[in-house]
Structure formats: C-alpha cells, structure tokens
N, C-alpha and C positions, 0 to 999 in steps of 0.2 A: 577603526575598522579592521576586522581580522578576517582573513581567508585561510581556512585550514585545508591541508591535504592529507592529514593523518589522524583525523578524529578529533573529538573535543576533550581537551585536557581539563583537569579540575584543580582548583586552588585548595589543597588539603588543609593548609593552616586556617583559611577563612571558611572552610567547608562550603564553598560556593563553586558552581560551574563558572567557567570563564565568562559566559555571557551575562552572568549576574553581577560581575565586578563593576564597581562604580565608573571606572575609566574605559569600559568597553561599551560602545553605543550601537555597534552593528557587528554581525557575525554571519559568515557564510561557510557552510560545510557542503562540499560537492556530493553528488549521489554515490560516488565510488571513492571514498577517502582512503584508499589503500593502493596496492600496486597497480590495480587496473586503471588508475588515473594517470600513471606515469606517461603514457603515450599522449594524453591530452596536454599535460604540462610541457612535454617536449615540443609539441606543436605550437603552444603559446610562446615558448621561449624562442623558437625559430622565427616566429612572426615578429616578436618584439625586437630581436637583434637585427633582422634584415629588412623588415618592411615597416616597422614602428606601428604598434597597435594604436588604433584610433582611441580606444578606451582601455587603458592598461588593466583596469579592474573589472572588465567584462566577465560576467559569470554565466553559468548554465542557465538556460531559460526553459529547458525541456529535457527530461531524462528518458523519454520514449524514443530511443535511438536504435533499438534492436530490430529483429526480423518481424515481418508481418505477413499475413496470408490472405489472399483474395477469397471472397465468398465462393467463387467458382471452384477454387481448390479445396475448400473445406467441406462443402456439401456432399460430394461423393464419399468422402471419408466418414462423415457422420452417417450417411445412409448405409454404408457397409457395416459400420459398428452396430447400427440398429437392427439390421437383418440377422446379425450373428447373436445378438444379446437380447433382442426384444425390447430394447429401450424405446421410450416414447419421444418423438420429436415434435415440438411446437414452435411457432414463430415467436421470436423474442419480442417482448414488450416490457417497458420499465414498470408498468402497472402489475403485470404478472410476476415479475421478479421481486418487486416490493412486497407483494402479497405473500410470496413464498418466504422471504426473509423476515417479515413481520410476524409470521407464524412460528418463528424460532427455528426454522430449518437452516442448515449450513449449505452454502452455495459456492461452488468453484466458478471462477470466471477466467475465460481465455478470450481476449478480444483486443484487436488493435496491435500496435507495435509493442514488442517486449521492452521492458525497462532495462536501462543500463545502471549498473551499480549494485549496492549491497542489499537493497530492499525491493520487495514487490510493491508496486504502486497502483494496484487495481487491475492491471491488464493481465497479470499472471498470478492471481490472488485467490485465496479462500476467504469468503466473507460471511459474516453472521451479525445478528442483532447484538450490539455492544452492551445492552442493558441486562441481558440474560446471563448470569454467572454460570449457569449449567452448561453453556456452550463450550466453556474452557475444557472441562473434562471430556466432553463429547469429541471435540476436535483432537485432543491429545490421544484419546483411546481409539478413534476410528480412522484418523488421517495421519497425524504426525507421529504416533507411537513414541512419544517422548515424555520426559519428566514433567511433573505438574507445575514446577516452579518457573519454567521457561515462559516469559511473558509474551503477550500479543500487543498489538498497537491499534490505535484508531485512525481511520480516515475521516477527516472532519471538513465540512464546507468552510471555505475561507471566511465568509461573512458571519458564520456562527461560532468561530473559534473562541472568541472571548466569552461566550456563554459557558464554556466548559473548562477552560484552562486560563491560568494567569500568564499574561504576556505583556508586562509593563513597557518593554522596549519595542513592542510591535515587530518582533523578528518574524521572518517567514521560515517555515519549516516544510518545504515542498518535497523533501526527500527522506523524511522520517529519520533525521539525524540529530535532533535536539530533544531534550527532555524538559518538561514543564510540570509545575505543580497544578493539581486539579482544583477547581472550585467545587462548591457543594453540588451544583447542578451536574458537574462532570462525574462526581462520585455516585450520583443517583442514576444518570442516564448512560454513561459509557464505562461502567465499573469493570465489565469483563475485559475491556481493552486497556486497563491501567495496570501498573505494576502493583501487585497485591500488598507488598510490604509497606510502601509509603504513599500509595495512590498518585504517584507521578505518572506521566505518560510520555511516550515517544511518538508524537503525532505525525501523520501525513496530512498536511494542509492542502486541500484540493481546490484548484482554481479552474473556473469554467473555461478560460482561454487555453489551458494546457491539456485538459482531457474532458471535453464536453460530455461525452457519453457516460463516463463514470460519474461526473458531477451530476448529471441529470438523474442517474440511478439513485444516488444518495439523496438528492433533493426530493425525488418521488417517495423514497423510503421515509423521509421526514413527514410527508403528508399522511402516510399510513400509521406511523409509530410515534410521531412527535419528537424524534431524535435525528439531528442533522449529521449523523455519523454512522459508520459501519466498522465493526471489528475487521481487521485486515491482517492476514498472514500469508506467507508465500505458498503458492500452489505446487507442492511437492510432497512426496512421502519422506519420512525421516531417513537421512543418509543419502538421498538422491538430490540431484540439482533441480532447480526450478524448471518446470516444463517449458519447452521452447516451441515445439511443433504441435499441430493438431493430434498427431499420433501419440506424442508424449502425454498430452492432456487426457486423451481417452484411455490410455494405458493406466495412468495414475487414478483416474476416475473409476475404472473397472476393478482396481485392486484395493480400494478403500470402501468405506461404507457410507459415502455421500449419496444423496438421492437426486441431486440437481446440479447440472453444469450449464452455465451460460457460455455459449461458444459462437462468437460472431453474431449472426442474425437468428440464432436458434437457442432454444432451451431444451436440454436433453434430460430426461427423467428416467 
C-alpha cells in the first residue's frame, strides 16, 4: 500500500506508472499532493505522536472542505446580475441541465462547498458532453484562452467506471489524480475528456455518498445521452484562480462566451 503526498511517480525503466507495478496493490493520492497538504500532514503527525491515531492509514473521505454559500446569500446577487445584464433566471432541475448538456452546450457549475486541492471536482467546474470532440476547441477559445494540447478530464459515475477505463486493481480515483488507459467504449463515448495522444484519462470517479447532487446530474445526463460521464475542467478564465464566490462565478461567466451557468438552485442563461 502506498500513500503519496507529492504526486505519482513513474517507473521509467519499466515504462509503468507506480500503481501498475506488480508489487503495488493499493495507492492513494490526496486531493492536494503538494505544499497545500503540509498542514494536513502536520495535523496527522501531531495526532499520531500525542494521541495515537486509531487508524494510522486513515485517508481523506471528502475533498469538499472549502467555502459554501446559502441560497439566501446567492439569490440577491443573481437578481442584481440579471437586472444589469438581462440574463434569464430559471429554477434548477437536473432534467433541464441534462437537456442543455446533451445539446452540446458548455455549462459552468457553482454549487455546494468548494473543493480542496489541485482539481475542480464538479462544484466549481465547467462541464460538457465528453463525446463531442468539438467542445475542446470551444472551451479553449471561449473560456480558457489556452493552448489546444492542454487536456481535460472526465467525471465518471463510480458504478460505470469499468465501462470506460481499465482498472484491474480496482483503485479509486476520487480526486482526479491517477491516469488510466481507456477501453473502446471510453474512446467512443468520452473521447473529448481523454488525453489526445494516447487516449489515457485522468478521471474523477464520482461517488453518490460524496456529492449526491453532482452524481445525480451525471446520472440524469446518462438518461439523456447514454454516457455516465461529463467532461470536467475548472471554472476559471486562463491565468485566474478557480472561482470561489458567487461574485467570482458571475464575473467569469460575464467575461467568457458561455451561455449557461448552474448556480445553487438556479440556472442562469
């Protein structure tokens, strides 16, 4: 069993990721495998030295540790934005969201607690149909303003992961930190969210118990499209940090060419 705090190394001689090596049966990479996790390691060390951890290998169970905003805080901000811009506001429904996504529209999502760590995990994300290759160019041109070769990643329902990607050791990848080879079904249905060179992917495996609302959205999208996955990239413009507040989200939304934003209990168009 390996627990990494500094990313996933690679066995160059064998040309294998560490998790593919025969003598590695389990691997955990935390959501922030860099300096941002030092405080967590310090807390674990203090607990281990002075109070003795009940389970020394306890791991993260949820990366949604950041800020969140109440509906009562968000609605006035949305209404003010609408009055200034003429944006349409409608009540959120997963059916309406899935309808928009399955029509190959790109949707920003700001909902629930912000993610801790290096990846956006659905709550501060830009989402799209992973089957449609054309969304790559559209996101890069209208939102990210970045080079074409920078890849995106898929959010995939836990129960459907083996449909799209090879995972012989049944490793979990809830924080988008491990890369896997894709199966033929993956190359067919989530191609826009794979690395274009070798069709590997760095998935975010979505568990119902961890983020039920996001899980339900992907599950509903599957009913519309036949794909239990969404292309997921962080909700920010190139060179800016991921949006944190409702004001950040609306500012980014107004400065790019997206048409739809899911924010808490509303859809803004």
